[in-house]
KEBAVO-818315 format. One record per residue (C-alpha): residue in one letter; chain; x, y, z. Coordinates in steps of 0.1 Angstrom, whole numbers. Example, Ala and Ser with C-alpha at 12.3 -4.5 7.8 and 13.67 -1.06 7.14 Angstrom:
residues 2
a,A,123,-45,78
s,A,137,-11,71
//
This chain:
residues 172
m,A,-185,249,-300
k,A,-157,233,-279
p,A,-129,212,-296
v,A,-133,174,-291
e,A,-100,173,-271
e,A,-117,189,-242
f,A,-141,160,-237
p,A,-122,132,-218
l,A,-122,96,-231
t,A,-146,71,-215
r,A,-131,43,-195
r,A,-129,20,-224
g,A,-111,47,-244
q,A,-133,41,-274
a,A,-156,72,-271
r,A,-158,105,-254
y,A,-180,118,-226
t,A,-208,141,-235
y,A,-196,168,-210
c,A,-162,185,-208
k,A,-145,181,-174
p,A,-154,216,-160
c,A,-191,211,-170
h,A,-191,176,-156
n,A,-178,189,-122
i,A,-205,216,-122
r,A,-232,190,-129
g,A,-219,168,-102
k,A,-215,193,-74
p,A,-251,193,-60
s,A,-250,154,-59
k,A,-216,154,-40
e,A,-230,180,-15
r,A,-262,159,-11
v,A,-243,127,-2
g,A,-217,146,20
g,A,-185,140,0
s,A,-167,112,-16
r,A,-157,95,17
t,A,-192,94,30
y,A,-206,81,-2
h,A,-179,55,-5
l,A,-185,42,31
k,A,-223,42,27
r,A,-223,26,-8
r,A,-196,0,-2
y,A,-200,-10,34
g,A,-234,4,45
i,A,-219,26,73
t,A,-219,63,77
a,A,-187,85,82
e,A,-198,90,117
v,A,-199,53,124
a,A,-164,49,109
d,A,-152,78,130
v,A,-165,62,162
m,A,-149,28,153
l,A,-116,46,148
a,A,-119,64,181
d,A,-128,31,199
q,A,-97,15,184
g,A,-75,45,195
g,A,-68,53,159
l,A,-48,21,155
c,A,-52,-10,133
g,A,-77,-35,149
l,A,-52,-64,141
c,A,-16,-53,147
r,A,-24,-23,170
m,A,6,-5,156
a,A,-1,13,123
p,A,-29,39,118
a,A,-62,23,108
a,A,-73,36,74
h,A,-92,7,57
v,A,-125,-8,65
d,A,-123,-46,69
h,A,-154,-65,60
d,A,-164,-101,57
h,A,-166,-108,20
a,A,-192,-136,24
t,A,-217,-116,45
g,A,-207,-80,39
a,A,-206,-73,76
v,A,-179,-47,87
r,A,-155,-61,112
d,A,-129,-34,121
l,A,-107,-7,107
l,A,-73,-21,97
c,A,-39,-7,85
f,A,-29,-12,48
n,A,-8,-42,54
c,A,-31,-61,77
n,A,-61,-54,54
g,A,-41,-66,23
g,A,-27,-96,42
l,A,-61,-109,52
g,A,-72,-105,16
q,A,-42,-125,3
f,A,-52,-152,25
r,A,-88,-150,14
d,A,-101,-144,49
d,A,-96,-181,55
p,A,-89,-189,92
a,A,-74,-223,85
l,A,-50,-208,59
l,A,-41,-180,83
r,A,-34,-205,111
a,A,-13,-226,86
a,A,7,-195,78
a,A,13,-187,114
r,A,24,-224,121
y,A,48,-221,90
v,A,65,-189,103
e,A,67,-202,139
a,A,82,-235,127
h,A,109,-218,106
r,A,117,-194,135
a,A,121,-223,159
g,A,142,-242,135
q,A,165,-212,130
a,A,169,-207,167
a,A,177,-244,172
d,A,204,-242,145
g,A,219,-213,164
r,A,213,-189,134
a,A,206,-153,142
l,A,170,-146,132
g,A,176,-110,122
a,A,206,-117,100
l,A,188,-141,78
s,A,157,-121,73
r,A,175,-90,59
p,A,205,-95,37
e,A,228,-65,32
s,A,223,-65,-5
p,A,199,-82,-30
p,A,210,-114,-46
v,A,232,-111,-77
g,A,212,-105,-108
s,A,182,-93,-88
s,A,162,-62,-98
q,A,155,-57,-61
r,A,168,-24,-48
p,A,193,-26,-17
p,A,179,-19,17
r,A,175,18,28
g,A,206,33,41
s,A,228,7,25
t,A,256,16,2
a,A,257,-19,-13
g,A,262,-16,-50
r,A,269,22,-47
q,A,301,41,-45
t,A,301,71,-23
r,A,319,104,-23
r,A,328,103,-60
t,A,319,128,-86
s,A,313,122,-122
t,A,348,136,-130
d,A,366,110,-108
g,A,363,83,-134
r,A,377,105,-162
r,A,405,117,-140
t,A,415,82,-131
a,A,415,71,-167
a,A,437,101,-176
g,A,461,93,-147
e,A,453,126,-129
a,A,435,112,-98
d,A,447,121,-63
g,A,462,91,-47
//
């Protein structure tokens, strides 16, 4: 008899599964082999396409996102209303479409918004790049400084420097 701790909790956390993890994996192996692995199962169940179809789509797109054509395409984009697969997208483009609820009018409004602000900045003579990326986060922000920035950090100091300075022993 196995101890109860070897049986994982169910998703709700209120009860335990009837099989321990190793036995569960053994029981599920024939099923996994039958459907061809988790990727194949996921693509077929969620989008109604096979892994071969997804691979052909990826090859047709040159391995790149169907929207930005810059990042690797790793996500299946589909129409939420019809379920039809559209293209393979990168993480950011797929998430962006989702945030705008796949609404073309909202996406056009967002594009107009960004273009209007860029045009306004250019007309004011402000540098576009300088405004979009500050050197350090606003005071009181929990945001981390940009990569490679030393804002908010002191460099080339050791933990003993502060103690040596306090004791009057620091090199000048």
